[in-house]
Backbone as CSV, one residue per row, in Angstrom:
resi,resn,N_x,N_y,N_z,CA_x,CA_y,CA_z,C_x,C_y,C_z
1,UNK,65.957,-22.004,-147.752,65.398,-21.290,-146.598,63.879,-21.260,-146.697
2,UNK,63.188,-21.503,-145.588,61.726,-21.492,-145.586,61.209,-20.210,-144.940
3,UNK,60.000,-19.820,-145.345,59.387,-18.596,-144.825,57.988,-18.905,-144.327
4,UNK,57.556,-18.180,-143.291,56.226,-18.402,-142.725,55.145,-17.679,-143.520
5,UNK,55.543,-16.676,-144.313,54.596,-15.910,-145.113,55.353,-15.195,-146.224
6,UNK,54.607,-14.659,-147.189,55.259,-13.886,-148.248,55.872,-12.627,-147.652
7,UNK,55.209,-12.042,-146.661,55.747,-10.851,-145.996,57.105,-11.159,-145.361
8,UNK,57.217,-12.325,-144.765,58.471,-12.762,-144.153,59.572,-12.866,-145.216
9,UNK,59.228,-13.444,-146.357,60.180,-13.565,-147.459,60.656,-12.197,-147.925
10,UNK,59.691,-11.293,-148.185,60.021,-9.975,-148.716,60.860,-9.180,-147.721
11,UNK,60.521,-9.298,-146.444,61.269,-8.580,-145.412,62.710,-9.079,-145.335
12,UNK,62.911,-10.376,-145.486,64.265,-10.936,-145.431,65.100,-10.432,-146.602
13,UNK,64.479,-10.263,-147.774,65.193,-9.763,-148.942,65.575,-8.296,-148.765
14,UNK,64.704,-7.563,-148.104,65.028,-6.163,-147.811,66.196,-6.083,-146.826
15,UNK,66.155,-6.911,-145.777,67.221,-6.895,-144.768,68.573,-7.264,-145.371
16,UNK,68.587,-8.185,-146.326,69.839,-8.562,-146.983,70.502,-7.350,-147.614
17,UNK,69.709,-6.507,-148.254,70.242,-5.314,-148.913,70.583,-4.219,-147.902
18,UNK,69.746,-4.117,-146.880,69.973,-3.094,-145.866,71.246,-3.379,-145.065
19,UNK,71.520,-4.644,-144.810,72.726,-5.006,-144.049,73.999,-4.705,-144.826
20,UNK,73.904,-4.727,-146.142,75.061,-4.395,-146.980,75.249,-2.888,-147.098
21,UNK,74.143,-2.152,-146.932,74.182,-0.694,-147.054,73.179,-0.096,-146.073
22,UNK,73.686,0.465,-144.972,72.820,1.005,-143.917,71.932,2.142,-144.422
23,UNK,72.291,2.758,-145.545,71.513,3.864,-146.101,70.366,3.371,-147.002
24,UNK,70.366,2.051,-147.227,69.341,1.489,-148.116,67.986,1.488,-147.412
25,UNK,67.014,2.183,-147.986,65.709,2.364,-147.341,64.627,1.527,-148.001
26,UNK,63.460,1.495,-147.359,62.310,0.804,-147.941,61.876,1.476,-149.239
27,UNK,62.045,2.794,-149.305,61.715,3.503,-150.546,62.620,3.043,-151.687
28,UNK,63.908,2.841,-151.358,64.858,2.337,-152.364,64.470,0.925,-152.792
29,UNK,64.059,0.137,-151.811,63.676,-1.254,-152.080,62.461,-1.314,-153.001
30,UNK,61.449,-0.474,-152.720,60.241,-0.468,-153.555,60.580,-0.040,-154.974
31,UNK,61.516,0.918,-155.101,61.944,1.367,-156.430,62.632,0.232,-157.187
32,UNK,63.512,-0.483,-156.501,64.303,-1.530,-157.146,63.468,-2.744,-157.565
33,UNK,62.395,-3.017,-156.847,61.571,-4.176,-157.211,60.337,-3.773,-158.021
34,UNK,60.240,-2.478,-158.320,59.222,-2.013,-159.254,57.801,-1.935,-158.749
35,UNK,57.618,-1.622,-157.460,56.266,-1.432,-156.921,56.231,-0.137,-156.115
36,UNK,55.051,0.377,-155.865,54.932,1.614,-155.099,55.260,1.364,-153.631
37,UNK,55.617,2.415,-152.919,55.934,2.278,-151.492,54.698,1.849,-150.707
38,UNK,53.510,2.301,-151.155,52.275,1.899,-150.479,52.009,0.416,-150.646
39,UNK,52.234,-0.096,-151.862,52.040,-1.532,-152.121,53.041,-2.334,-151.305
40,UNK,54.276,-1.853,-151.220,55.304,-2.552,-150.441,54.890,-2.637,-148.978
41,UNK,54.367,-1.541,-148.439,53.922,-1.531,-147.047,52.830,-2.577,-146.817
42,UNK,51.868,-2.635,-147.734,50.782,-3.617,-147.612,51.297,-5.047,-147.689
43,UNK,52.283,-5.281,-148.554,52.868,-6.613,-148.686,53.630,-7.000,-147.420
44,UNK,54.407,-6.062,-146.882,55.201,-6.344,-145.691,54.341,-6.563,-144.456
45,UNK,53.156,-5.950,-144.431,52.258,-6.102,-143.289,51.248,-7.231,-143.482
46,UNK,51.363,-7.915,-144.617,50.470,-9.050,-144.863,49.071,-8.670,-145.261
47,UNK,48.845,-7.393,-145.579,47.509,-6.957,-145.984,47.243,-7.263,-147.454
48,UNK,48.296,-7.547,-148.186,48.177,-7.836,-149.612,49.016,-9.073,-149.929
49,UNK,48.453,-9.983,-150.694,49.178,-11.176,-151.123,49.238,-11.138,-152.634
50,UNK,50.422,-11.202,-153.239,50.556,-11.024,-154.686,49.940,-12.141,-155.502
51,UNK,49.519,-11.780,-156.728,48.995,-12.770,-157.657,50.115,-13.498,-158.371
52,UNK,49.753,-14.430,-159.225,50.741,-15.275,-159.892,51.731,-14.476,-160.728
53,UNK,51.241,-13.474,-161.481,52.129,-12.698,-162.342,53.151,-11.919,-161.517
54,UNK,52.700,-11.321,-160.417,53.606,-10.563,-159.551,54.610,-11.484,-158.882
55,UNK,54.164,-12.655,-158.468,55.053,-13.629,-157.839,56.167,-14.034,-158.803
56,UNK,55.809,-14.311,-160.054,56.809,-14.686,-161.060,57.796,-13.550,-161.284
57,UNK,57.302,-12.337,-161.220,58.169,-11.165,-161.371,59.194,-11.108,-160.235
58,UNK,58.743,-11.370,-159.011,59.652,-11.375,-157.865,60.655,-12.533,-157.955
59,UNK,60.210,-13.659,-158.441,61.114,-14.802,-158.618,62.294,-14.405,-159.494
60,UNK,61.985,-13.685,-160.579,63.037,-13.262,-161.509,63.947,-12.201,-160.883
61,UNK,63.350,-11.244,-160.172,64.124,-10.164,-159.552,65.126,-10.703,-158.541
62,UNK,64.665,-11.669,-157.723,65.529,-12.210,-156.669,66.281,-13.474,-157.096
63,UNK,66.087,-13.866,-158.364,66.816,-14.997,-158.929,66.728,-16.236,-158.037
64,UNK,65.509,-16.640,-157.711,65.299,-17.763,-156.807,65.497,-19.099,-157.517
65,UNK,66.070,-20.049,-156.806,66.223,-21.402,-157.318,64.854,-22.076,-157.367
66,UNK,64.718,-23.108,-158.171,63.440,-23.774,-158.360,62.861,-24.297,-157.043
67,UNK,63.711,-24.888,-156.205,63.245,-25.431,-154.930,62.682,-24.331,-154.037
68,UNK,63.355,-23.177,-154.019,62.882,-22.061,-153.197,61.593,-21.487,-153.766
69,UNK,61.468,-21.498,-155.081,60.232,-21.015,-155.713,59.040,-21.883,-155.310
70,UNK,59.231,-23.180,-155.339,58.150,-24.102,-154.988,57.731,-23.937,-153.534
71,UNK,58.696,-23.763,-152.635,58.395,-23.582,-151.213,57.602,-22.297,-150.996
72,UNK,58.040,-21.233,-151.693,57.365,-19.947,-151.522,55.957,-19.989,-152.107
73,UNK,55.784,-20.661,-153.229,54.447,-20.798,-153.819,53.512,-21.522,-152.858
74,UNK,54.027,-22.554,-152.200,53.221,-23.306,-151.243,52.823,-22.421,-150.058
75,UNK,53.751,-21.582,-149.621,53.465,-20.663,-148.515,52.382,-19.665,-148.906
76,UNK,52.501,-19.110,-150.117,51.518,-18.142,-150.598,50.150,-18.797,-150.737
77,UNK,50.138,-20.027,-151.238,48.880,-20.761,-151.396,48.186,-20.934,-150.044
78,UNK,48.957,-21.293,-149.021,48.369,-21.505,-147.692,47.847,-20.204,-147.113
79,UNK,48.451,-19.066,-147.492,47.976,-17.764,-147.026,46.667,-17.384,-147.695
80,UNK,46.562,-17.709,-148.987,45.385,-17.299,-149.743,44.154,-18.115,-149.390
81,UNK,44.365,-19.386,-149.075,43.239,-20.256,-148.762,43.168,-20.451,-147.255
82,UNK,42.219,-19.806,-146.639,42.054,-19.868,-145.180,40.800,-20.648,-144.833
83,UNK,40.939,-21.616,-143.963,39.784,-22.420,-143.560,38.864,-21.579,-142.696
84,UNK,37.613,-21.452,-143.081,36.622,-20.697,-142.319,35.380,-21.554,-142.182
85,UNK,35.137,-22.141,-141.008,33.946,-22.964,-140.801,33.966,-24.181,-141.701
86,UNK,32.934,-24.325,-142.531,32.839,-25.494,-143.410,33.363,-25.205,-144.804
87,UNK,33.855,-23.993,-145.045,34.345,-23.660,-146.379,35.690,-22.976,-146.334
88,UNK,36.157,-22.540,-147.489,37.418,-21.847,-147.590,37.190,-20.430,-148.086
89,UNK,38.044,-19.525,-147.628,38.016,-18.145,-148.096,39.354,-17.850,-148.756
90,UNK,39.326,-17.132,-149.862,40.561,-16.796,-150.565,40.681,-15.294,-150.711
91,UNK,41.874,-14.766,-150.387,42.113,-13.339,-150.558,42.569,-13.082,-151.988
92,UNK,41.876,-12.170,-152.678,42.221,-11.819,-154.044,42.835,-10.429,-154.085
93,UNK,43.915,-10.280,-154.862,44.441,-8.944,-155.067,43.650,-8.277,-156.192
94,UNK,43.972,-7.040,-156.505,43.192,-6.296,-157.495,43.236,-6.972,-158.864
95,UNK,44.399,-7.461,-159.234,44.563,-8.118,-160.534,43.653,-9.335,-160.655
96,UNK,43.572,-10.123,-159.584,42.743,-11.332,-159.595,41.259,-10.986,-159.520
97,UNK,40.908,-10.044,-158.637,39.502,-9.676,-158.484,38.943,-9.093,-159.773
98,UNK,39.788,-8.405,-160.522,39.348,-7.789,-161.769,38.827,-8.833,-162.753
99,UNK,39.341,-10.067,-162.660,38.934,-11.121,-163.585,37.497,-11.585,-163.363
100,UNK,36.984,-11.395,-162.142,35.620,-11.871,-161.864,34.701,-10.759,-161.388
101,UNK,35.108,-9.494,-161.583,34.327,-8.386,-161.027,33.143,-7.968,-161.888
102,UNK,32.987,-8.570,-163.079,31.790,-8.272,-163.864,30.604,-9.029,-163.263
103,UNK,29.410,-8.503,-163.447,28.235,-9.051,-162.753,27.924,-10.487,-163.168
104,UNK,28.202,-10.832,-164.417,27.892,-12.180,-164.885,28.758,-13.225,-164.184
105,UNK,30.076,-12.987,-164.156,30.990,-13.949,-163.534,30.758,-14.032,-162.030
106,UNK,30.545,-12.887,-161.395,30.306,-12.886,-159.953,29.018,-13.636,-159.615
107,UNK,28.003,-13.480,-160.458,26.732,-14.161,-160.217,26.881,-15.672,-160.380
108,UNK,27.631,-16.094,-161.387,27.870,-17.532,-161.583,28.595,-18.105,-160.381
109,UNK,29.626,-17.409,-159.896,30.381,-17.857,-158.719,29.455,-18.000,-157.508
110,UNK,28.591,-17.019,-157.296,27.696,-17.034,-156.140,26.670,-18.156,-156.229
111,UNK,26.194,-18.459,-157.452,25.149,-19.469,-157.618,25.617,-20.890,-157.302
112,UNK,26.926,-21.086,-157.145,27.417,-22.398,-156.722,26.917,-22.735,-155.318
113,UNK,26.498,-21.705,-154.571,26.058,-21.913,-153.195,24.542,-22.066,-153.082
114,UNK,23.838,-22.068,-154.206,22.381,-22.197,-154.183,21.969,-23.579,-153.679
115,UNK,20.881,-23.626,-152.917,20.429,-24.902,-152.349,19.918,-25.859,-153.418
116,UNK,19.484,-25.314,-154.565,18.996,-26.176,-155.645,20.033,-26.323,-156.758
117,UNK,21.312,-26.096,-156.420,22.402,-26.155,-157.394,22.399,-27.459,-158.191
118,UNK,22.582,-27.329,-159.498,22.724,-28.488,-160.364,23.998,-28.330,-161.191
119,UNK,24.841,-29.368,-161.258,26.119,-29.280,-161.973,25.933,-29.279,-163.487
120,UNK,25.464,-28.160,-164.001,25.170,-28.066,-165.424,25.219,-26.609,-165.872
121,UNK,25.861,-26.357,-167.000,25.884,-24.998,-167.558,24.472,-24.558,-167.930
122,UNK,23.645,-25.507,-168.325,22.262,-25.194,-168.684,21.491,-24.682,-167.469
123,UNK,21.758,-25.278,-166.299,21.087,-24.818,-165.069,21.447,-23.356,-164.789
124,UNK,22.738,-23.021,-164.896,23.168,-21.632,-164.696,22.503,-20.723,-165.716
125,UNK,22.440,-21.197,-166.952,21.854,-20.409,-168.031,20.393,-20.069,-167.747
126,UNK,19.642,-21.051,-167.280,18.221,-20.832,-166.987,18.034,-19.948,-165.760
127,UNK,18.905,-20.110,-164.770,18.788,-19.333,-163.543,19.116,-17.859,-163.768
128,UNK,20.164,-17.591,-164.553,20.668,-16.222,-164.697,20.244,-15.563,-166.001
129,UNK,19.473,-16.285,-166.813,18.993,-15.752,-168.100,20.165,-15.335,-168.991
130,UNK,21.215,-16.166,-168.997,22.387,-15.951,-169.836,22.543,-17.144,-170.770
131,UNK,23.257,-16.963,-171.876,23.474,-18.074,-172.792,24.481,-19.059,-172.185
132,UNK,24.450,-20.285,-172.656,25.391,-21.302,-172.177,26.823,-20.863,-172.486
133,UNK,27.022,-20.208,-173.635,28.356,-19.735,-174.006,28.861,-18.707,-172.991
134,UNK,27.989,-17.801,-172.562,28.378,-16.802,-171.567,28.726,-17.477,-170.240
135,UNK,27.958,-18.490,-169.878,28.207,-19.226,-168.636,29.576,-19.901,-168.694
136,UNK,29.925,-20.504,-169.826,31.202,-21.202,-169.971,32.375,-20.241,-169.833
137,UNK,32.236,-19.044,-170.395,33.289,-18.032,-170.268,33.498,-17.680,-168.793
138,UNK,32.408,-17.490,-168.070,32.474,-17.153,-166.649,33.116,-18.289,-165.846
139,UNK,32.718,-19.512,-166.129,33.254,-20.664,-165.406,34.759,-20.788,-165.603
140,UNK,35.235,-20.525,-166.799,36.671,-20.609,-167.069,37.454,-19.568,-166.274
141,UNK,36.892,-18.365,-166.125,37.572,-17.321,-165.350,37.635,-17.690,-163.868
142,UNK,36.545,-18.263,-163.368,36.509,-18.675,-161.960,37.478,-19.828,-161.720
143,UNK,37.551,-20.731,-162.693,38.462,-21.871,-162.601,39.914,-21.422,-162.562
144,UNK,40.271,-20.423,-163.371,41.640,-19.914,-163.439,42.119,-19.385,-162.091
145,UNK,41.182,-18.876,-161.286,41.542,-18.333,-159.971,41.545,-19.397,-158.883
146,UNK,41.181,-20.624,-159.233,41.199,-21.699,-158.244,40.041,-21.660,-157.272
147,UNK,38.967,-20.957,-157.632,37.798,-20.887,-156.756,36.900,-22.104,-156.948
148,UNK,37.007,-22.725,-158.121,36.313,-23.971,-158.405,37.317,-24.948,-159.010
149,UNK,36.965,-26.209,-159.028,37.853,-27.228,-159.595,37.030,-28.188,-160.441
150,UNK,37.677,-28.779,-161.437,36.995,-29.731,-162.305,36.752,-31.031,-161.539
151,UNK,35.516,-31.500,-161.597,35.161,-32.761,-160.942,34.211,-33.535,-161.844
152,UNK,34.610,-34.735,-162.223,33.806,-35.569,-163.117,33.466,-34.782,-164.385
153,UNK,32.173,-34.519,-164.626,31.761,-33.835,-165.854,31.487,-32.348,-165.656
154,UNK,31.698,-31.837,-164.428,31.440,-30.415,-164.204,32.464,-29.844,-163.222
155,UNK,32.049,-28.914,-162.393,32.943,-28.262,-161.439,32.378,-28.374,-160.027
156,UNK,33.265,-28.250,-159.046,32.831,-28.174,-157.659,33.428,-26.919,-157.037
157,UNK,32.738,-26.364,-156.041,33.172,-25.148,-155.375,34.307,-25.460,-154.396
158,UNK,35.416,-24.724,-154.502,36.550,-24.880,-153.596,36.533,-23.802,-152.521
159,UNK,36.276,-22.568,-152.927,36.212,-21.437,-151.988,34.828,-20.815,-152.051
160,UNK,34.151,-20.741,-150.919,32.808,-20.165,-150.930,32.800,-18.675,-150.613
161,UNK,33.971,-18.115,-150.292,34.063,-16.676,-150.020,35.385,-16.151,-150.558
162,UNK,35.370,-14.900,-151.036,36.607,-14.223,-151.406,36.653,-12.901,-150.661
163,UNK,37.862,-12.440,-150.382,38.034,-11.174,-149.684,38.992,-10.289,-150.462
164,UNK,38.841,-8.976,-150.294,39.779,-7.999,-150.833,40.108,-7.026,-149.715
165,UNK,41.154,-6.254,-149.891,41.535,-5.294,-148.872,40.511,-4.169,-148.804
166,UNK,40.042,-3.832,-147.604,39.023,-2.800,-147.429,39.601,-1.401,-147.583
167,UNK,38.786,-0.500,-148.129,39.101,0.929,-148.223,40.393,1.229,-148.970
168,UNK,40.788,0.376,-149.909,41.932,0.646,-150.772,41.398,0.989,-152.152
169,UNK,41.742,2.200,-152.700,41.230,2.562,-154.021,41.556,1.479,-155.040
170,UNK,40.565,1.050,-155.793,40.776,-0.041,-156.734,39.862,0.120,-157.927
171,UNK,40.433,0.117,-159.110,39.617,0.220,-160.317,38.734,-1.007,-160.459
172,UNK,39.215,-2.161,-159.996,38.428,-3.392,-160.094,37.205,-3.331,-159.200
173,UNK,37.372,-2.836,-157.973,36.240,-2.744,-157.044,35.232,-1.706,-157.537
174,UNK,35.733,-0.586,-158.081,34.824,0.421,-158.640,34.048,-0.170,-159.810
175,UNK,34.744,-0.939,-160.637,34.088,-1.589,-161.776,32.993,-2.527,-161.291
176,UNK,33.270,-3.251,-160.217,32.311,-4.207,-159.663,31.012,-3.505,-159.283
177,UNK,31.129,-2.385,-158.562,29.931,-1.656,-158.142,29.207,-1.035,-159.340
178,UNK,29.966,-0.552,-160.324,29.347,0.034,-161.514,28.577,-1.014,-162.315
179,UNK,28.979,-2.268,-162.211,28.290,-3.347,-162.912,26.901,-3.586,-162.318
180,UNK,26.795,-3.549,-160.989,25.543,-3.929,-160.333,24.555,-2.772,-160.155
181,UNK,25.043,-1.570,-159.928,24.142,-0.447,-159.649,23.138,-0.196,-160.782
182,UNK,23.542,-0.203,-162.070,22.554,-0.013,-163.144,21.495,-1.112,-163.177
183,UNK,21.860,-2.330,-162.758,20.881,-3.424,-162.718,19.824,-3.114,-161.668
184,UNK,20.256,-2.525,-160.556,19.311,-2.117,-159.523,18.342,-1.070,-160.034
185,UNK,18.836,-0.157,-160.872,17.965,0.868,-161.450,16.924,0.234,-162.372
186,UNK,17.332,-0.735,-163.163,16.398,-1.412,-164.073,15.300,-2.149,-163.297
187,UNK,15.665,-2.640,-162.107,14.689,-3.406,-161.324,13.490,-2.555,-160.915
188,UNK,13.668,-1.227,-160.862,12.563,-0.341,-160.504,11.397,-0.497,-161.476
189,UNK,11.728,-0.744,-162.750,10.691,-0.865,-163.775,10.366,-2.309,-164.124
190,UNK,11.304,-3.229,-163.873,11.144,-4.600,-164.356,10.725,-5.609,-163.283
191,UNK,10.901,-5.270,-162.009,10.646,-6.232,-160.931,9.466,-5.753,-160.090
192,UNK,8.548,-6.647,-159.767,7.390,-6.282,-158.954,7.839,-5.767,-157.590
193,UNK,7.116,-4.795,-157.054,7.523,-4.124,-155.831,7.627,-5.073,-154.637
194,UNK,6.814,-6.136,-154.623,6.866,-7.066,-153.500,8.061,-8.024,-153.601
195,UNK,8.839,-7.911,-154.702,10.018,-8.745,-154.865,11.313,-7.943,-154.794
196,UNK,11.214,-6.684,-154.425,12.404,-5.835,-154.308,12.199,-4.808,-153.206
197,UNK,13.269,-4.131,-152.849,13.196,-3.056,-151.868,14.264,-2.029,-152.217
198,UNK,13.841,-1.011,-152.937,14.745,0.084,-153.274,14.254,1.300,-152.507
199,UNK,14.999,1.700,-151.504,14.567,2.803,-150.640,15.745,3.709,-150.332
200,UNK,15.464,4.859,-149.729,16.529,5.807,-149.415,16.213,6.572,-148.138
201,UNK,17.234,7.176,-147.583,17.106,7.991,-146.376,18.086,9.146,-146.491
202,UNK,17.577,10.367,-146.426,18.422,11.554,-146.522,18.447,12.246,-145.160
203,UNK,19.628,12.426,-144.605,19.729,13.039,-143.272,21.086,13.705,-143.105
204,UNK,21.159,14.593,-142.126,22.395,15.322,-141.848,23.209,14.571,-140.796
205,UNK,24.522,14.571,-140.958,25.385,13.868,-140.011,26.555,14.747,-139.581
206,UNK,27.190,14.345,-138.507,28.458,14.923,-138.090,29.536,14.135,-138.822
207,UNK,30.275,14.778,-139.727,31.219,14.053,-140.577,32.285,13.319,-139.769
208,UNK,32.566,13.798,-138.575,33.558,13.116,-137.732,33.052,11.748,-137.276
209,UNK,31.722,11.552,-137.385,31.130,10.275,-137.004,31.058,9.292,-138.183
210,UNK,31.607,9.676,-139.343,31.526,8.836,-140.525,32.051,7.416,-140.298
211,UNK,33.166,7.236,-139.573,33.625,5.855,-139.306,32.580,5.018,-138.571
212,UNK,31.795,5.646,-137.676,30.757,4.929,-136.943,29.635,4.484,-137.885
213,UNK,29.273,5.370,-138.839,28.237,5.022,-139.807,28.701,3.857,-140.681
214,UNK,29.956,3.912,-141.124,30.492,2.847,-141.971,30.558,1.531,-141.202
215,UNK,30.875,1.620,-139.924,30.920,0.415,-139.090,29.523,-0.196,-138.971
216,UNK,28.513,0.664,-138.785,27.133,0.181,-138.661,26.673,-0.485,-139.967
217,UNK,27.069,0.089,-141.098,26.714,-0.495,-142.387,27.383,-1.858,-142.567
218,UNK,28.642,-1.967,-142.144,29.354,-3.243,-142.246,28.683,-4.301,-141.379
219,UNK,28.240,-3.903,-140.181,27.565,-4.838,-139.282,26.230,-5.283,-139.874
220,UNK,25.552,-4.338,-140.550,24.274,-4.663,-141.186,24.474,-5.674,-142.307
221,UNK,25.512,-5.471,-143.137,25.807,-6.413,-144.216,26.131,-7.790,-143.644
222,UNK,26.908,-7.811,-142.555,27.284,-9.086,-141.944,26.054,-9.812,-141.400
223,UNK,25.108,-9.050,-140.831,23.898,-9.657,-140.284,23.061,-10.286,-141.392
224,UNK,22.900,-9.574,-142.523,22.135,-10.118,-143.638,22.811,-11.361,-144.207
225,UNK,24.135,-11.322,-144.289,24.874,-12.476,-144.795,24.677,-13.692,-143.903
226,UNK,24.651,-13.459,-142.582,24.458,-14.557,-141.640,23.056,-15.162,-141.770
227,UNK,22.042,-14.299,-141.967,20.672,-14.781,-142.152,20.598,-15.674,-143.389
228,UNK,21.280,-15.245,-144.469,21.277,-16.019,-145.713,21.930,-17.385,-145.520
229,UNK,23.019,-17.423,-144.757,23.741,-18.677,-144.543,22.936,-19.667,-143.704
230,UNK,22.074,-19.140,-142.841,21.297,-20.009,-141.964,20.046,-20.568,-142.653
231,UNK,19.727,-20.018,-143.821,18.528,-20.452,-144.536,18.754,-21.816,-145.177
232,UNK,17.769,-22.683,-145.047,17.864,-24.019,-145.647,17.721,-23.931,-147.166
233,UNK,16.817,-23.082,-147.632,16.590,-22.906,-149.062,17.251,-21.607,-149.528
234,UNK,18.041,-21.697,-150.593,18.671,-20.499,-151.174,18.731,-20.708,-152.683
235,UNK,17.591,-20.488,-153.341,17.479,-20.818,-154.759,17.283,-19.603,-155.660
236,UNK,17.438,-18.405,-155.106,17.274,-17.188,-155.902,18.425,-16.238,-155.597
237,UNK,19.019,-15.663,-156.648,20.166,-14.760,-156.474,19.677,-13.326,-156.328
238,UNK,20.029,-12.684,-155.219,19.683,-11.290,-154.972,20.956,-10.474,-154.775
239,UNK,20.890,-9.175,-155.067,22.029,-8.275,-154.903,21.606,-7.097,-154.033
240,UNK,22.433,-6.766,-153.029,22.175,-5.614,-152.165,23.193,-4.527,-152.471
241,UNK,22.722,-3.349,-152.851,23.585,-2.183,-153.027,23.155,-1.114,-152.034
242,UNK,24.031,-0.717,-151.166,23.726,0.361,-150.228,24.470,1.614,-150.689
243,UNK,23.732,2.698,-150.902,24.340,3.942,-151.367,24.356,4.957,-150.227
244,UNK,25.545,5.354,-149.830,25.718,6.236,-148.675,26.820,7.221,-149.021
245,UNK,26.469,8.498,-149.324,27.461,9.449,-149.809,26.990,10.881,-149.560
246,UNK,27.916,11.858,-149.560,27.508,13.256,-149.430,26.814,13.696,-150.708
247,UNK,25.670,14.349,-150.592,24.895,14.736,-151.760,25.585,15.860,-152.535
248,UNK,26.153,16.819,-151.817,26.808,17.956,-152.455,28.292,17.687,-152.634
249,UNK,28.698,17.353,-153.866,30.120,17.145,-154.129,30.456,17.730,-155.488
250,UNK,31.710,18.045,-155.699,32.169,18.708,-156.917,31.814,17.880,-158.152
251,UNK,31.138,18.491,-159.098,30.778,17.807,-160.333,29.404,17.170,-160.303
252,UNK,28.746,17.142,-159.145,27.450,16.474,-159.048,26.368,17.184,-159.867
253,UNK,26.484,18.510,-160.006,25.449,19.260,-160.721,25.801,19.554,-162.174
254,UNK,26.913,18.979,-162.642,27.310,19.235,-164.022,26.444,18.455,-165.004
């Protein structure tokens, strides 16, 4: 049997059990396959695509034949790699994103898009002020996720963008931001003022308008990203951190 998506596959497996027992619920299904009801909802709605380890776990739970496993893997692969313009975008789950959420690996991945890119670990080392050994570790992690591929004596970029589910609590995403924010603090003392912009704005808001503020911030990030993509020269790696939060919160003054 073929499926149009992983969500389609999972839903069919739920229906098989539900048809045998009308009392069988989605909560029962999530319990039996060992995931939370929230994760199940995201999977069924296509908002989350499982990583390799989770997929293998489902293969065992549903006792799939080899042919069905291969078909489903191909379906999942086509879901993860989406053609966007001249490049590919891949959706990463928390488990996968965690592998590249440290600042070193993320920076190496991003530098593949530099206009002066050179296929050499030494080039990355000189650009990012990291050792060649550190660069090799980062490249191997990116390779494992299929974001780059081995070509001749080095690697080539396969996916120029990755996505994660928005507004879902994630230790990996929190780790990612914690990696970059301290670097921004160091730049205050280490980077000349004409080469950085660290600024702030403190103002009162109507909290019910918070979704509008978040939307405006997302549009601002998208605009900056578009400006970067239109630039012919892109030979320097920069990081933008926008901090937008209520000043008075529990534990802030401890």
